[in-house]
C-alpha positions as semicolon CSV with decimal commas, in nm:
position;residue;x (nm);y (nm);z (nm)
1;M;12,931;13,311;11,492
2;R;12,952;12,982;11,298
3;A;13,288;12,813;11,242
4;V;13,448;12,519;11,064
5;I;13,765;12,360;11,204
6;A;14,023;12,196;10,974
7;E;14,281;12,012;11,186
8;D;14,413;11,658;11,134
9;S;14,491;11,593;11,503
10;V;14,170;11,451;11,650
11;L;14,255;11,547;12,008
12;L;14,348;11,902;11,915
13;R;14,042;11,934;11,691
14;E;13,805;11,817;11,963
15;G;13,971;12,037;12,225
16;L;13,953;12,340;12,000
17;A;13,588;12,272;11,924
18;R;13,504;12,250;12,296
19;L;13,692;12,574;12,361
20;L;13,503;12,755;12,085
21;V;13,164;12,623;12,195
22;D;13,234;12,730;12,554
23;G;13,321;13,072;12,414
24;G;12,987;13,105;12,234
25;V;13,098;13,001;11,884
26;E;12,888;12,742;11,699
27;V;13,111;12,475;11,541
28;V;12,919;12,351;11,237
29;A;13,182;12,107;11,105
30;Q;13,516;11,948;11,193
31;V;13,740;11,806;10,919
32;G;14,087;11,658;10,894
33;D;14,210;11,756;10,547
34;G;14,202;12,026;10,281
35;P;13,929;11,881;10,057
36;G;13,714;11,832;10,367
37;L;13,757;12,200;10,452
38;V;13,650;12,314;10,105
39;A;13,349;12,080;10,111
40;A;13,245;12,193;10,459
41;V;13,263;12,561;10,365
42;D;13,061;12,493;10,050
43;A;12,800;12,309;10,256
44;Y;12,769;12,537;10,559
45;R;12,897;12,880;10,448
46;P;13,038;12,953;10,796
47;D;13,149;13,293;10,919
48;L;13,495;13,158;10,996
49;A;13,727;12,872;10,900
50;I;14,005;12,782;11,146
51;V;14,276;12,602;10,953
52;D;14,600;12,418;11,027
53;V;14,879;12,451;10,769
54;R;15,005;12,093;10,750
55;M;14,746;11,824;10,684
56;P;14,723;11,493;10,493
57;P;14,838;11,353;10,264
58;T;15,185;11,515;10,260
59;H;15,163;11,727;10,576
60;S;15,329;12,022;10,402
61;D;15,103;12,308;10,297
62;E;14,768;12,147;10,219
63;G;14,582;12,353;10,477
64;L;14,694;12,690;10,343
65;R;14,629;12,591;9,984
66;A;14,279;12,483;10,085
67;A;14,233;12,813;10,269
68;L;14,324;13,001;9,949
69;E;14,066;12,796;9,760
70;V;13,807;12,879;10,026
71;R;13,897;13,247;9,992
72;E;13,820;13,227;9,618
73;R;13,502;13,020;9,649
74;A;13,354;13,182;9,960
75;P;13,510;13,527;10,012
76;S;13,263;13,605;10,291
77;T;13,417;13,330;10,506
78;A;13,695;13,465;10,726
79;I;14,015;13,259;10,757
80;L;14,213;13,208;11,076
81;V;14,526;12,997;11,033
82;L;14,626;12,828;11,360
83;S;14,950;12,639;11,316
84;Q;15,294;12,560;11,452
85;Y;15,454;12,681;11,130
86;V;15,484;12,990;10,912
87;E;15,449;12,881;10,548
88;E;15,576;13,206;10,397
89;R;15,474;13,168;10,034
90;Y;15,110;13,079;10,082
91;A;15,077;13,285;10,400
92;A;15,172;13,597;10,205
93;D;14,920;13,505;9,934
94;L;14,645;13,451;10,188
95;L;14,712;13,768;10,385
96;A;14,732;13,972;10,066
97;G;14,421;13,819;9,916
98;G;14,153;14,051;10,050
99;A;14,025;14,271;10,326
100;R;13,766;14,035;10,474
101;G;13,872;13,876;10,806
102;V;14,212;13,711;10,809
103;G;14,442;13,586;11,081
104;Y;14,755;13,377;11,137
105;L;14,836;13,263;11,490
106;L;15,108;13,024;11,606
107;K;14,982;12,748;11,837
108;D;15,282;12,755;12,069
109;R;15,244;13,130;12,124
110;V;14,875;13,125;12,220
111;A;14,905;13,172;12,596
112;D;14,566;13,308;12,697
113;V;14,226;13,155;12,615
114;G;14,044;13,486;12,646
115;E;14,282;13,658;12,404
116;F;14,250;13,368;12,160
117;L;13,870;13,383;12,164
118;A;13,888;13,760;12,118
119;A;14,110;13,704;11,813
120;V;13,863;13,447;11,678
121;R;13,578;13,697;11,706
122;R;13,785;13,981;11,561
123;V;13,877;13,780;11,253
124;G;13,524;13,643;11,215
125;E;13,389;13,997;11,220
126;G;13,622;14,113;10,944
127;G;13,931;14,221;11,138
128;A;14,285;14,087;11,155
129;A;14,493;13,893;11,407
130;I;14,852;13,831;11,302
131;D;15,115;13,688;11,535
132;P;15,423;13,917;11,555
133;E;15,648;13,622;11,464
134;V;15,450;13,573;11,143
135;V;15,489;13,943;11,069
136;A;15,864;13,921;11,131
137;Q;15,910;13,627;10,897
138;L;15,701;13,777;10,620
139;L;15,890;14,105;10,644
140;G;16,194;13,910;10,528
141;R;16,017;13,887;10,191
142;R;15,993;14,264;10,147
143;R;16,058;14,380;9,793
144;R;16,261;14,682;9,689
145;A;15,951;14,876;9,577
146;D;15,812;14,946;9,922
147;P;15,478;15,129;9,961
148;L;15,571;15,191;10,325
149;D;15,863;15,420;10,241
150;G;15,646;15,726;10,298
151;L;15,557;15,632;10,655
152;S;15,741;15,777;10,952
153;A;15,914;15,554;11,206
154;R;15,630;15,611;11,453
155;E;15,367;15,530;11,189
156;L;15,549;15,207;11,111
157;E;15,542;15,120;11,482
158;V;15,168;15,188;11,495
159;L;15,106;14,981;11,180
160;A;15,313;14,691;11,315
161;L;15,102;14,688;11,632
162;M;14,786;14,706;11,422
163;A;14,911;14,397;11,236
164;E;14,925;14,216;11,570
165;G;14,553;14,287;11,607
166;R;14,586;14,551;11,878
167;S;14,313;14,808;11,936
168;N;14,382;15,183;11,941
169;A;14,380;15,173;12,321
170;A;14,631;14,885;12,326
171;V;14,856;15,063;12,076
172;A;14,843;15,380;12,288
173;E;14,933;15,185;12,601
174;R;15,222;15,008;12,428
175;L;15,368;15,330;12,285
176;V;15,286;15,539;12,594
177;V;15,087;15,798;12,397
178;T;14,724;15,910;12,398
179;E;14,453;15,738;12,195
180;G;14,406;16,069;12,013
181;A;14,768;16,056;11,900
182;V;14,721;15,699;11,778
183;E;14,409;15,800;11,583
184;K;14,605;16,080;11,413
185;H;14,884;15,839;11,320
186;I;14,633;15,591;11,178
187;S;14,460;15,863;10,975
188;S;14,799;15,962;10,835
189;I;14,879;15,598;10,754
190;F;14,551;15,561;10,564
191;A;14,621;15,880;10,369
192;K;14,979;15,785;10,279
193;L;14,874;15,435;10,170
194;G;14,594;15,577;9,954
195;L;14,310;15,425;10,154
196;P;14,018;15,672;10,143
197;A;13,714;15,622;10,365
198;A;13,467;15,381;10,203
199;A;13,182;15,188;10,361
200;A;13,266;14,874;10,162
201;D;13,628;14,850;10,277
202;H;13,795;14,775;10,609
203;R;14,074;15,034;10,591
204;R;14,246;14,901;10,901
205;V;14,270;14,553;10,749
206;L;14,374;14,690;10,411
207;A;14,655;14,884;10,578
208;V;14,775;14,570;10,758
209;L;14,764;14,369;10,436
210;T;14,968;14,639;10,259
211;Y;15,220;14,619;10,542
212;L;15,249;14,241;10,519
213;R;15,287;14,215;10,143
214;A;15,522;14,513;10,106
């Protein structure tokens, strides 16, 4: 897997790069601002871009806006936001922007290197990794017309755990049910959200994106 890192803190950027390399990820570029991220993705076409939200010059939302531009210019590049902040407006736009790998993790809540590297690989391979706190904040933006109204309480629980990036086995363990039961719930979720089986789509990611933008 080939990755670009966009982070304005030199120490954090270098530390993250070393962590990724030790985990078997090739870091092809390191940049410190939004335009640098866009240029690096154009130049290297990496599998994954790891992006901070707040970067120069204003340290507000430059990183996320650059990530959205990357999503438009290079949709095959997965995006993993790694930040201290939840920028709700652009985060919702990014997470709703497509089914190809997307993630949003909060730096202060990353407590295990192995789990972080697993999330990196999952997003880079087209999956999702969304911190529960991000999910909670974005749910505050839910509109009245809710596509999730047809889901049962248990299906909503399963979908929320899917949004955290948990596997079927992890969901089963958390809910104290069998994996077979989880698979049935997920099949029902796909059906109720109108997500038929298709080789070109990642239904699991599409379901999570529906959940987040609802």
